[in-house]
C-alpha positions as CSV (number, residue, x, y, z in Angstrom):
1,M,16.2,41.9,-14.5
2,K,16.6,38.6,-16.4
3,R,19.0,37.3,-13.8
4,I,16.6,38.2,-11.0
5,S,13.7,36.6,-12.8
6,R,15.7,33.4,-13.3
7,S,16.8,33.4,-9.6
8,K,13.2,33.8,-8.5
9,W,12.1,31.0,-10.7
10,L,14.8,28.8,-9.4
11,L,13.8,29.6,-5.8
12,V,10.2,28.7,-6.6
13,V,11.2,25.4,-8.2
14,V,13.5,24.4,-5.3
15,T,10.8,25.5,-2.7
16,L,8.2,23.4,-4.4
17,A,10.5,20.4,-4.5
18,L,11.4,20.7,-0.9
19,V,7.7,21.0,0.1
20,S,6.7,18.1,-2.0
21,C,9.2,15.7,-0.4
22,A,8.3,16.6,3.1
23,G,5.3,15.4,5.0
24,V,4.9,11.7,4.4
25,P,2.9,10.9,7.6
26,Y,4.5,7.7,8.7
27,D,3.7,8.5,12.3
28,Y,0.0,8.6,11.7
29,P,-1.8,6.5,14.3
30,R,-2.8,3.1,13.0
31,T,-4.1,-0.1,14.6
32,S,-2.4,-3.4,13.8
33,S,-4.7,-6.2,12.5
34,T,-4.3,-9.7,11.3
35,T,-6.2,-12.1,9.1
36,L,-9.5,-13.5,10.4
37,S,-9.5,-17.3,10.7
38,A,-11.6,-19.2,8.1
39,D,-15.1,-19.7,9.7
40,A,-16.5,-23.1,9.1
41,E,-20.0,-21.6,9.3
42,T,-19.5,-19.5,6.2
43,T,-20.0,-20.8,2.6
44,L,-16.4,-20.5,1.7
45,G,-15.3,-21.7,5.2
46,Q,-17.3,-24.9,4.6
47,I,-15.6,-25.5,1.3
48,D,-12.2,-24.8,2.9
49,R,-13.0,-27.3,5.7
50,T,-14.1,-30.0,3.3
51,W,-11.0,-29.4,1.2
52,H,-8.7,-29.8,4.2
53,T,-10.5,-33.0,5.3
54,E,-10.1,-34.6,1.8
55,Q,-6.8,-33.2,0.7
56,G,-4.8,-32.6,3.9
57,E,-1.6,-30.6,3.1
58,H,-2.3,-30.3,-0.6
59,S,-3.7,-27.0,-2.0
60,G,-6.0,-26.7,-5.0
61,F,-5.6,-24.6,-8.1
62,Y,-7.7,-23.3,-11.0
63,P,-5.9,-21.5,-13.8
64,L,-7.1,-18.0,-14.7
65,R,-5.8,-17.3,-18.2
66,N,-8.8,-15.4,-19.6
67,G,-9.2,-11.8,-18.5
68,I,-13.0,-11.6,-18.2
69,E,-13.0,-14.9,-16.3
70,A,-10.4,-13.5,-13.9
71,L,-12.6,-10.4,-13.3
72,G,-15.7,-12.6,-12.9
73,A,-13.9,-14.8,-10.3
74,R,-13.1,-11.8,-8.2
75,L,-16.6,-10.4,-8.4
76,R,-18.2,-13.7,-7.4
77,M,-15.8,-14.1,-4.5
78,M,-16.7,-10.7,-3.2
79,E,-20.4,-11.5,-3.5
80,T,-19.8,-14.7,-1.5
81,A,-17.7,-13.1,1.2
82,Q,-19.0,-13.2,4.7
83,T,-16.2,-12.3,7.0
84,S,-13.2,-10.7,5.3
85,I,-11.6,-9.4,2.1
86,D,-7.8,-8.7,1.9
87,A,-6.6,-7.1,-1.4
88,Q,-3.0,-6.1,-2.2
89,Y,-2.2,-4.5,-5.6
90,F,0.4,-2.4,-7.4
91,I,-2.2,-0.5,-9.5
92,I,-5.9,0.2,-9.3
93,K,-7.2,2.5,-12.0
94,P,-10.4,4.6,-12.0
95,D,-11.9,2.8,-15.1
96,E,-14.8,0.4,-15.4
97,A,-12.9,-2.6,-14.0
98,G,-11.7,-0.5,-11.1
99,A,-15.2,0.8,-10.5
100,L,-16.7,-2.7,-10.4
101,F,-13.9,-4.0,-8.1
102,T,-14.1,-1.2,-5.6
103,G,-17.9,-1.1,-5.8
104,K,-18.1,-4.8,-4.9
105,L,-15.8,-4.1,-1.9
106,L,-18.3,-1.5,-0.8
107,S,-21.2,-3.9,-1.2
108,A,-19.4,-6.5,0.9
109,A,-18.6,-4.0,3.6
110,D,-22.3,-3.0,3.7
111,R,-23.0,-6.7,4.6
112,G,-20.6,-6.5,7.5
113,V,-17.5,-7.9,5.8
114,R,-14.2,-6.5,7.0
115,V,-12.3,-5.1,4.0
116,R,-8.5,-4.3,4.0
117,L,-7.2,-2.7,0.8
118,L,-3.5,-2.1,0.4
119,I,-2.2,-0.3,-2.7
120,D,1.2,0.8,-3.8
121,D,1.3,4.6,-4.2
122,I,3.0,5.2,-7.5
123,F,0.9,4.3,-10.6
124,T,-2.6,4.4,-9.0
125,P,-3.7,7.8,-10.5
126,N,-6.2,10.4,-9.3
127,V,-8.0,8.2,-6.8
128,D,-7.2,9.8,-3.5
129,D,-10.8,11.1,-3.0
130,A,-12.3,7.8,-4.1
131,L,-10.1,5.8,-1.8
132,T,-10.7,8.2,1.1
133,L,-14.4,7.9,0.5
134,L,-14.1,4.1,0.6
135,D,-12.1,4.4,3.8
136,S,-14.9,6.4,5.4
137,H,-17.0,3.2,5.6
138,P,-16.7,1.7,9.1
139,N,-15.9,-1.7,7.7
140,I,-13.2,-0.6,5.1
141,E,-9.7,0.4,5.7
142,V,-7.4,1.6,2.9
143,R,-3.7,1.9,3.2
144,L,-1.0,3.2,0.8
145,F,2.3,1.5,0.7
146,N,5.4,3.7,0.7
147,P,3.4,6.8,-0.2
148,L,4.6,9.9,-1.8
149,S,4.1,13.2,-0.3
150,R,0.9,15.2,-1.3
151,Q,2.5,18.5,-0.5
152,G,3.2,20.0,-3.9
153,F,3.6,18.1,-7.1
154,K,3.5,14.4,-6.2
155,Y,6.3,13.3,-8.5
156,W,8.8,15.8,-7.2
157,N,9.5,13.0,-4.7
158,Y,11.5,11.3,-7.4
159,L,13.8,14.2,-7.7
160,L,14.7,14.8,-4.1
161,D,13.8,11.5,-2.5
162,F,14.6,9.1,-5.2
163,R,16.1,6.4,-3.0
164,R,12.8,5.9,-1.2
165,A,10.3,6.8,-3.9
166,N,12.0,4.3,-6.3
167,R,11.3,1.3,-4.1
168,R,7.8,-0.1,-4.7
169,M,5.5,-2.9,-3.6
170,H,4.7,-4.9,-6.7
171,N,2.9,-7.8,-4.9
172,K,-0.6,-8.8,-6.0
173,S,-2.9,-11.0,-4.0
174,F,-6.7,-11.2,-3.3
175,T,-8.1,-13.3,-0.5
176,V,-11.7,-13.8,0.6
177,D,-12.7,-15.2,4.0
178,N,-9.2,-16.6,4.4
179,S,-10.5,-19.5,2.2
180,L,-9.9,-18.5,-1.4
181,S,-7.1,-16.5,-3.0
182,I,-6.0,-15.2,-6.4
183,V,-2.3,-14.8,-7.1
184,G,-0.6,-13.8,-10.4
185,G,0.3,-10.8,-12.5
186,R,-2.9,-8.8,-12.9
187,N,-3.5,-5.3,-11.6
188,I,-7.0,-3.9,-11.3
189,A,-7.6,-2.1,-14.6
190,E,-9.3,-2.7,-17.9
191,E,-6.2,-3.7,-19.9
192,Y,-5.4,-6.5,-17.4
193,F,-8.8,-8.0,-18.0
194,E,-8.7,-7.7,-21.8
195,L,-11.3,-5.0,-21.9
196,K,-9.6,-2.1,-23.6
197,Q,-10.3,-1.4,-27.2
198,D,-6.7,-0.7,-28.2
199,V,-4.7,-3.3,-26.2
200,K,-4.9,-6.9,-25.1
201,F,-2.7,-8.0,-22.2
202,D,-2.0,-11.8,-22.1
203,D,-1.9,-12.6,-18.4
204,F,-2.0,-15.6,-16.1
205,E,-3.1,-16.2,-12.5
206,V,-4.3,-19.0,-10.3
207,L,-7.3,-19.3,-8.0
208,A,-6.1,-21.2,-4.9
209,I,-7.8,-23.1,-2.1
210,G,-6.3,-25.0,0.9
211,P,-3.2,-24.5,3.1
212,V,-1.5,-22.1,0.8
213,V,-4.2,-19.5,1.3
214,K,-3.1,-19.2,4.9
215,Q,0.4,-18.5,3.7
216,I,-0.9,-15.8,1.4
217,S,-2.8,-14.2,4.3
218,T,0.3,-14.2,6.5
219,G,2.2,-12.5,3.7
220,F,-0.5,-9.9,3.4
221,D,-0.4,-9.2,7.2
222,E,3.3,-8.5,7.1
223,F,2.8,-5.8,4.5
224,W,-0.4,-4.4,6.0
225,N,1.3,-3.9,9.4
226,S,4.6,-2.6,8.0
227,D,5.7,0.9,9.0
228,L,5.7,1.7,5.3
229,S,1.9,1.0,5.1
230,V,0.1,4.4,5.8
231,P,-3.6,4.8,6.2
232,V,-5.1,6.9,3.4
233,A,-6.8,9.0,6.1
234,A,-3.4,10.3,7.1
235,F,-3.4,12.6,4.1
236,G,-6.4,14.6,5.4
237,R,-8.6,14.6,2.3
238,E,-12.1,16.0,3.0
239,V,-14.9,13.8,1.7
240,D,-18.6,13.5,2.5
241,S,-19.4,9.9,3.5
242,N,-23.0,10.6,2.2
243,N,-21.5,10.2,-1.3
244,L,-21.3,6.5,-0.6
245,D,-25.0,6.4,-1.4
246,H,-24.3,7.7,-4.9
247,W,-21.6,5.0,-5.3
248,R,-24.1,2.4,-4.2
249,R,-26.6,3.5,-6.8
250,L,-24.0,3.4,-9.5
251,I,-23.0,-0.1,-8.5
252,R,-26.6,-1.3,-8.7
253,E,-26.8,0.1,-12.2
254,Q,-23.5,-1.5,-13.2
255,T,-24.5,-4.9,-11.8
256,D,-27.8,-5.4,-13.6
257,I,-27.5,-9.1,-14.5
258,S,-30.2,-8.8,-17.2
259,S,-28.2,-6.3,-19.3
260,E,-25.2,-6.8,-21.6
261,S,-23.0,-5.1,-19.1
262,L,-19.4,-5.9,-18.3
263,Y,-20.6,-7.3,-15.0
264,A,-23.0,-9.7,-16.6
265,Q,-20.4,-11.0,-19.0
266,A,-17.8,-11.4,-16.2
267,V,-20.0,-13.3,-13.7
268,N,-21.7,-15.4,-16.4
269,S,-18.5,-16.5,-18.2
270,T,-18.5,-20.2,-18.8
271,F,-15.5,-20.9,-16.5
272,V,-16.8,-18.9,-13.6
273,Q,-20.1,-20.8,-13.9
274,D,-18.3,-24.1,-14.1
275,I,-16.4,-23.3,-10.9
276,A,-19.6,-22.2,-9.1
277,N,-21.5,-25.3,-10.2
278,R,-18.5,-27.7,-9.4
279,R,-18.3,-28.8,-13.1
280,V,-14.5,-28.3,-12.9
281,E,-12.3,-29.4,-10.0
282,P,-9.1,-27.8,-8.8
283,V,-5.8,-29.6,-9.3
284,A,-4.4,-30.7,-5.9
285,A,-0.7,-30.1,-5.3
286,K,1.8,-29.1,-2.6
287,A,2.6,-25.4,-2.9
288,E,4.7,-22.7,-1.2
289,L,4.3,-19.0,-1.1
290,V,7.6,-17.1,-1.3
291,T,7.5,-13.3,-0.7
292,D,10.0,-10.6,-0.2
293,S,9.7,-8.7,3.1
294,P,8.7,-5.0,3.3
295,T,12.2,-4.5,4.8
296,K,13.7,-5.1,1.4
297,L,12.7,-1.6,0.5
298,L,14.6,-0.2,3.5
299,G,17.9,-1.9,2.7
300,S,20.4,-1.3,-0.1
301,V,19.5,-2.2,-3.6
302,G,21.1,-5.5,-4.5
303,D,21.4,-6.7,-0.9
304,D,21.1,-10.5,-1.5
305,A,20.0,-11.1,2.1
306,L,16.8,-9.2,1.4
307,A,16.1,-10.6,-2.1
308,T,14.2,-13.5,-0.8
309,L,12.2,-14.4,-3.9
310,G,15.2,-13.7,-6.2
311,R,17.4,-16.1,-4.2
312,E,14.7,-18.8,-4.3
313,I,14.1,-18.4,-8.1
314,G,17.9,-18.7,-8.6
315,R,18.1,-21.8,-6.4
316,R,15.3,-23.6,-8.2
317,L,16.6,-22.7,-11.7
318,R,20.1,-24.1,-10.7
319,S,18.4,-27.4,-9.7
320,A,16.8,-27.9,-13.1
321,Q,17.8,-31.2,-14.8
322,H,16.0,-31.2,-18.1
323,E,14.1,-28.0,-19.0
324,I,13.4,-24.4,-18.0
325,L,10.5,-22.5,-19.5
326,I,10.4,-18.8,-18.6
327,V,7.4,-16.7,-19.6
328,T,8.0,-13.0,-18.7
329,P,7.0,-9.7,-20.2
330,Y,10.4,-8.2,-19.3
331,F,13.6,-10.2,-19.5
332,V,16.8,-8.4,-18.5
333,P,19.0,-11.1,-16.9
334,Q,22.1,-9.0,-16.2
335,E,25.4,-10.7,-15.9
336,I,24.5,-13.0,-13.0
337,G,21.3,-14.3,-14.7
338,A,23.1,-14.8,-18.0
339,R,25.8,-16.9,-16.4
340,L,23.2,-18.9,-14.5
341,L,21.4,-19.8,-17.7
342,E,24.7,-20.5,-19.5
343,D,25.6,-22.9,-16.7
344,C,22.3,-24.7,-17.0
345,L,22.7,-25.0,-20.8
346,A,26.2,-26.4,-20.3
347,R,24.7,-29.1,-18.2
348,G,22.3,-30.1,-21.0
349,V,19.2,-28.3,-19.7
350,R,16.9,-26.9,-22.4
351,V,16.1,-23.2,-21.8
352,I,13.1,-21.5,-23.4
353,V,12.3,-17.8,-22.9
354,V,9.0,-16.3,-24.1
355,T,8.9,-12.5,-23.8
356,N,7.7,-9.4,-25.6
357,S,9.0,-8.3,-29.0
358,L,10.0,-4.7,-29.6
359,A,6.6,-4.1,-31.2
360,S,4.6,-5.7,-28.4
361,T,6.4,-4.4,-25.3
362,N,4.9,-1.5,-23.3
363,H,8.4,-0.5,-22.1
364,V,10.9,0.1,-24.9
365,P,13.8,0.8,-22.4
366,V,13.4,-2.7,-21.0
367,H,13.6,-4.1,-24.5
368,A,16.9,-2.2,-25.0
369,G,18.2,-3.9,-21.8
370,Y,17.0,-7.3,-23.1
371,S,18.6,-6.9,-26.5
372,R,22.0,-6.5,-24.8
373,Y,21.9,-10.2,-23.8
374,R,20.0,-11.7,-26.7
375,K,22.9,-12.7,-29.0
376,R,25.0,-13.9,-26.2
377,L,22.3,-16.2,-24.9
378,L,21.3,-17.4,-28.4
379,K,24.9,-18.5,-28.9
380,A,24.8,-20.4,-25.6
381,G,21.6,-22.2,-26.8
382,V,18.6,-20.3,-25.3
383,E,15.5,-20.5,-27.4
384,F,13.9,-17.1,-27.6
385,F,10.2,-16.6,-28.7
386,E,8.9,-13.0,-28.9
387,I,5.2,-12.1,-28.9
388,R,3.6,-11.1,-32.2
389,V,1.9,-7.8,-31.7
390,D,-0.7,-8.2,-34.4
391,R,-1.5,-11.8,-33.7
392,P,-3.8,-13.1,-36.5
393,G,-7.3,-13.8,-35.3
394,A,-6.8,-12.3,-31.8
395,E,-9.8,-10.7,-30.2
396,T,-10.6,-9.3,-26.8
397,E,-13.6,-10.4,-24.9
398,W,-15.7,-7.7,-26.5
399,G,-15.1,-9.2,-30.0
400,H,-12.8,-6.5,-31.5
401,R,-9.3,-6.7,-32.8
402,P,-6.9,-4.9,-30.5
403,E,-4.2,-2.7,-32.0
404,L,-1.6,-4.0,-29.6
405,I,-1.1,-7.4,-28.0
406,T,1.4,-7.5,-25.2
407,L,2.6,-10.2,-22.8
408,H,2.1,-9.6,-19.1
409,S,2.1,-13.2,-17.8
410,K,4.8,-14.1,-15.2
411,A,5.2,-17.8,-14.9
412,S,8.0,-20.3,-15.1
413,V,8.2,-24.1,-15.3
414,I,11.1,-26.2,-14.1
415,D,11.4,-29.8,-15.5
416,R,7.6,-29.7,-16.0
417,E,7.3,-30.5,-12.4
418,T,7.3,-27.1,-10.6
419,I,5.5,-24.0,-11.8
420,F,6.0,-20.5,-10.5
421,V,3.2,-18.0,-10.7
422,G,3.4,-14.5,-9.3
423,S,4.3,-10.9,-9.7
424,L,8.0,-11.2,-10.5
425,N,9.5,-10.2,-13.8
426,F,13.0,-11.4,-14.8
427,D,14.6,-8.0,-14.5
428,P,16.6,-6.0,-12.0
429,R,13.6,-4.0,-10.8
430,S,11.7,-7.1,-9.7
431,L,14.7,-9.0,-8.4
432,L,16.6,-6.2,-6.6
433,I,14.5,-3.0,-6.2
434,N,10.8,-3.8,-5.6
435,T,9.1,-6.4,-3.4
436,E,7.5,-9.4,-5.2
437,M,5.7,-12.5,-4.3
438,G,4.7,-15.8,-6.0
439,L,3.6,-19.4,-5.6
440,F,5.8,-22.5,-6.3
441,I,3.4,-25.3,-7.2
442,D,4.9,-28.7,-7.2
443,S,2.9,-30.7,-9.6
444,A,3.9,-32.7,-12.6
445,D,0.3,-32.5,-13.8
446,V,0.1,-28.7,-13.6
447,G,3.7,-28.2,-14.8
448,K,3.3,-30.5,-17.8
449,R,-0.1,-29.1,-18.8
450,F,1.1,-25.4,-18.6
451,A,4.3,-26.1,-20.5
452,E,2.5,-28.1,-23.2
453,T,-0.1,-25.4,-23.6
454,V,2.5,-22.6,-23.9
455,L,4.6,-24.6,-26.4
456,A,1.6,-25.5,-28.5
457,E,0.6,-21.9,-28.8
458,L,4.0,-20.5,-29.8
459,P,3.7,-21.0,-33.6
460,A,0.5,-18.9,-33.7
461,T,1.5,-16.2,-31.1
462,T,5.3,-15.6,-31.4
463,F,8.3,-15.1,-33.6
464,R,11.2,-17.5,-33.1
465,V,14.4,-15.6,-32.9
466,G,17.4,-17.0,-34.8
467,M,21.0,-15.9,-35.6
468,N,23.0,-16.8,-38.7
469,E,26.7,-17.5,-39.1
470,N,27.4,-13.7,-39.3
471,D,25.7,-13.1,-35.9
472,D,22.8,-11.4,-37.7
473,L,19.5,-11.8,-36.0
474,Y,16.3,-12.9,-37.8
475,W,12.7,-13.6,-36.8
476,V,10.5,-16.4,-38.2
477,Y,6.8,-16.6,-37.9
478,E,5.7,-20.1,-39.0
479,N,2.1,-21.1,-38.3
480,G,0.7,-23.9,-40.4
481,G,1.3,-23.1,-44.0
482,E,2.1,-19.5,-43.3
483,R,5.8,-18.5,-43.0
484,E,7.3,-15.0,-42.6
485,V,10.9,-14.1,-42.1
486,Y,12.1,-10.7,-40.9
487,R,15.7,-9.3,-40.8
488,N,14.8,-6.4,-38.4
489,E,12.7,-6.2,-35.3
490,P,9.4,-7.4,-36.7
491,L,6.4,-5.0,-37.0
492,A,8.1,-2.4,-34.9
493,G,7.9,1.2,-36.1
494,W,11.0,3.3,-36.9
495,G,10.6,5.3,-33.7
496,R,11.0,2.3,-31.5
497,R,13.9,0.9,-33.5
498,F,15.6,4.4,-33.3
499,M,15.2,4.6,-29.5
500,V,16.6,1.1,-28.6
501,P,20.3,2.0,-29.3
502,L,19.9,5.3,-27.5
503,Y,18.5,3.6,-24.4
504,R,21.4,1.2,-24.5
505,L,23.8,4.1,-24.2
506,L,22.2,5.2,-20.9
507,P,23.4,3.8,-17.6
508,I,19.9,2.6,-16.6
509,E,20.1,-1.2,-16.8
510,N,19.9,-1.6,-13.0
511,Q,16.6,0.4,-13.0
512,L,14.8,-1.7,-15.7
């Protein structure tokens, strides 16, 4: 009887797995569409036209380092939109930030704005009904990129269709009226805008104007019209479009400017007001968008011909003459990246890497992969700085001390003349498995300012990693008159320290 029972159970499991991995509706009818041209009669179109007249081939950039300001910039852009909104994200969560973002998309669509929302379909949880409801609006279309089957348990896809399910779209861009864009590392969720009580993500983006916006729009179109981009309507969720009225009422309540709401704080933040009132001006510079193609997900992992952004990053790093500054939450260079940095160091190039510590990272397995290369690169001359998880004096925008501070910024500076800002981490997953995008901004002003800001903040925000004559690591926190020295991974609990060597035993480095 036990054998029969086990056999039946195995049959159920296998059946569920097979069902779950079937039925991704790639053949669902869809209409190809492209970006609407910037309209000189719109508010943003007039700004765009004036910029082109005055600056020509140069684009303009505002830095978005503060989370609440980054959210406020998006909300104000959506409120100003008159023709189109194109949004491409890896994650949108059903929390307060996600509700404000999608609510403002709905409000824009009610005014006649065409909205296209493209989301990767792996870590956006429990939002099928909400996305389908949004999609029911005649001016909104929602598509899921490389979706998982909804037949059975969603994550069975990873067991029986791993080769496909493991390949993700990590791109992040937001463009309004084909005139203004935001590019960087943030997803749409509270932690990325520094709103969660228990965590603060340090992140970085740029708000762009000028010719580079058209490049960003072209990149969006390529993903939007890809065969891997499936309309959410293809999954047949039943929703009542009348529920949009309930959504509208909630948005009106959330966006009461007279209250102390999240919305009021975001749109009234000093920086957003300064931009709106022209009290700050963008930095003008030549820039280039480099993006992987959706076809990267259809090829073999590691196919160099498809790793467009990875090749360009490598080329530019090899061209460095004086200094490379890498700011990345996840640093797993593998053999090819380690040799590249060693070659740069051998030519006299200074290499500085700012990344998460074991205590601050939100992915312990990635830290295990990083730790494999840390001593080797320290010997070669790389300067490592790891984020302090309990940074003294750190607060979120709501005025509380977070329990965890983690780095999420993805930016690099080469010779203080070129800065890269985008979605790419320095790890195998970004370089070889997923699609990524980013801007190369050629400006000594921007590069120098960003590098000097980061380096000035290192004493207060990081541990400097060192190694003695016995090849033992140590970590130093030295800020003003305060000095702390650690002989083990600083401020990390025993559980994390225990797991690192176990993860290093597993053959997972090429998945990190």
